[in-house]
N, C-alpha and C positions, 0 to 999 in steps of 0.2 A: 521023578519029581523035580530034578534040576532042569529038565527040558521045559516043564510046565512053568517054572519060575522064569526062565529065560523068555518064553513066549509072552507071559504076562508083563514082564519088564518092558519088552519092546512095544507091546500094545499100549502101555500106559505112558510111554515116552520117558521113562526113567533112564537116565544115562549111567548111573552107578551100577556095578555088578550086584546081583541079588542071588542068594543061595537059600536052600531051605533052612539052613542054620541061622541066617540073618533074619528070616521070618520068625524063627523061634525067639530070638532076642527082642524083636519088635513086639511080639505077643506078650512077653513078660513085662516089658517096659510099659506097654499100654495098660495092662492089668494094674501095675503099680500106680500109674497115674490116675487110674479110675478108683483108687482107694482100696484095692484088694490087699489083704493082710500078707506080709512078706512070708509067713510061714505057709500059707495056702499056696503062694506062688512056688515056694520051694517044693512042696508036694506035687503040684501040677507039672513042674519042670523035671522032676525026678532027681533033684540035687540031694546028695548025701549030706553035704556040709552047708550050714547056713552062710558061711563066708562066701561061698560061690554065688548064692542067691543075692547077698548083700551088694555085689557089684552093681546090680541094677539101681540101687539107691542113688548112686552118683550119676546115673544116666537120666533118670526121671526128672522132669522139669517141675512137676507139682505133685504134691501128695494130698489128696483129699481124704477125709475121714470116713466117708460112706462109700460102700461098694455099690455101683450101679450095674444093671444088667447091660450087656452089649446091645440088646434090642432098644434100650432107652436111648442110646446114642445115635440111632438111625434117624434120618430126617423124616418128619411127619409130612404127609400130604396135606395140601390145603383143602379145606372142605369146599365141596361144590356149591356154588352160589346158584339159587333159582334164577331163571331168566326174568328180566324185568317185566312187570305187568304192562299191558298196552295202555297208552294214554287214554284218559277219559275226555270225551268231547263235551263241550258245554251245551 
């Protein structure tokens, strides 16, 4: 797993070190910023203590009240426009 993180880091051009554990922290922070309940994050992360999960509250930059699906955050493709009709001659 650490090798996969290193390869992905190099391919993306990120200069800071990345570990599977840092991805875990990023996942929890993104969930919190997306509005996921802290108790749910605690369960997903496997934390026994709420105080451990509460550390993410200071890291998150925003807290929305609604949880959105990660699929809703993906960019949407632009609809394909039909080709223009040929000009009509008089």
